C-alpha positions as CSV (number, residue, x, y, z in Angstrom):
1,M,0.0,0.0,0.0
2,G,1.3,3.4,-0.9
3,A,1.9,6.2,1.6
4,R,-0.8,8.3,-0.2
5,E,-3.5,5.7,0.3
6,E,-2.5,5.1,3.9
7,R,-2.7,8.9,4.6
8,L,-6.1,9.2,2.9
9,G,-7.5,6.3,4.7
10,A,-6.3,7.6,8.1
11,N,-7.9,10.9,7.5
12,E,-11.2,9.4,6.5
13,A,-11.1,7.0,9.5
14,L,-10.6,10.0,11.8
15,F,-13.6,11.9,10.4
16,R,-15.7,8.7,10.6
17,E,-14.8,8.2,14.3
18,V,-15.8,11.9,15.0
19,N,-19.1,11.3,13.3
20,E,-19.7,8.1,15.2
21,R,-19.6,10.1,18.4
22,V,-21.8,12.9,16.9
23,A,-24.4,10.3,16.0
24,E,-24.3,8.7,19.5
25,V,-24.9,12.1,21.2
26,A,-27.6,13.1,18.7
27,D,-29.4,9.9,19.1
28,Q,-29.4,10.3,22.9
29,F,-30.6,13.9,22.9
30,L,-33.0,13.7,19.9
31,A,-34.6,10.4,20.9
32,G,-38.3,10.4,20.1
33,E,-38.2,13.7,18.2
34,T,-39.0,14.1,14.5
35,P,-35.9,13.5,12.4
36,A,-33.8,16.6,12.9
37,T,-30.6,17.3,11.0
38,V,-27.3,17.2,12.7
39,D,-24.0,18.7,11.4
40,F,-21.7,15.8,10.6
41,S,-18.1,16.3,9.4
42,C,-17.2,15.7,5.8
43,E,-15.5,12.3,5.7
44,C,-13.2,13.1,2.8
45,A,-9.5,12.3,2.6
46,D,-8.4,16.0,3.2
47,G,-7.1,16.1,6.7
48,E,-7.7,19.9,6.8
49,C,-11.3,19.8,5.7
50,V,-13.7,21.5,8.1
51,E,-16.9,21.4,6.0
52,K,-20.1,20.1,7.6
53,I,-22.9,18.0,6.1
54,A,-26.4,18.4,7.5
55,M,-28.2,15.0,7.6
56,T,-30.4,13.1,10.0
57,V,-29.0,10.3,12.1
58,G,-31.0,7.9,10.0
59,E,-29.3,9.2,6.8
60,Y,-25.9,8.8,8.5
61,E,-26.8,5.3,9.5
62,A,-27.7,4.5,5.9
63,V,-24.2,5.6,4.9
64,R,-22.6,3.5,7.6
65,A,-24.5,0.4,6.5
66,K,-21.3,-0.6,4.7
67,A,-17.8,-0.1,6.2
68,T,-16.4,1.0,2.8
69,Q,-18.9,3.9,2.5
70,F,-18.3,7.5,3.5
71,A,-20.3,10.8,3.3
72,V,-18.5,13.7,1.6
73,V,-19.3,17.2,0.4
74,P,-19.7,17.2,-3.4
75,G,-16.4,17.8,-5.0
76,H,-14.4,16.0,-2.2
77,E,-14.5,12.6,-3.8
78,V,-11.2,11.0,-5.0
79,P,-12.1,9.3,-8.3
80,D,-9.1,7.0,-8.5
81,I,-9.9,5.2,-5.3
82,E,-13.6,5.6,-4.7
83,R,-16.9,6.0,-6.7
84,V,-20.1,7.9,-5.9
85,V,-22.9,5.5,-5.1
86,A,-25.6,8.0,-4.0
87,R,-26.2,11.7,-4.5
88,H,-28.1,13.9,-2.0
89,P,-28.7,17.6,-2.0
90,T,-25.9,18.3,0.5
91,Y,-23.6,15.3,0.3
92,L,-22.4,12.3,-1.7
93,V,-22.1,8.8,-0.5
94,I,-18.8,7.4,-1.8
95,E,-17.6,3.8,-1.7
96,K,-14.0,2.7,-1.8
97,Q,-13.0,0.8,-4.9
98,D,-9.2,0.5,-4.5
99,P,-8.5,-2.8,-2.7
100,D,-6.0,-1.2,-0.2
101,A,-8.5,1.6,0.5
102,K,-11.3,-0.9,1.1
103,D,-9.0,-2.8,3.5
104,I,-8.2,0.4,5.5
105,A,-11.9,1.3,5.6
106,R,-12.8,-2.1,7.0
107,E,-9.9,-2.3,9.5
108,T,-10.7,1.2,10.9
109,D,-14.4,0.7,11.1
110,P,-15.4,1.4,14.7
111,R,-18.4,-0.8,14.4
112,T,-16.5,-4.0,13.6
């Protein structure tokens, strides 16, 4: 695996971990309320990205249904290692295609 792929995977894993905590807190505080949007961090490969994505906890859970999927702001996808699998008004769902990137996504998935 190249240093670039490793760095990109580490950045995405960090943002995913942050979003896992956001989802937990939102789920506790918004339990029983109508689906409200929460600001999740863009899970792109750019370690300096600070953009937010407004989505419901349910929408985030749909992204997290697969360990190799991430939510990113449109334009933040990396075409040579991932592909867009769903488009939403404020975010894209990308899935890792590169075998090394898939492995990193699975190994760093906090749900496994």
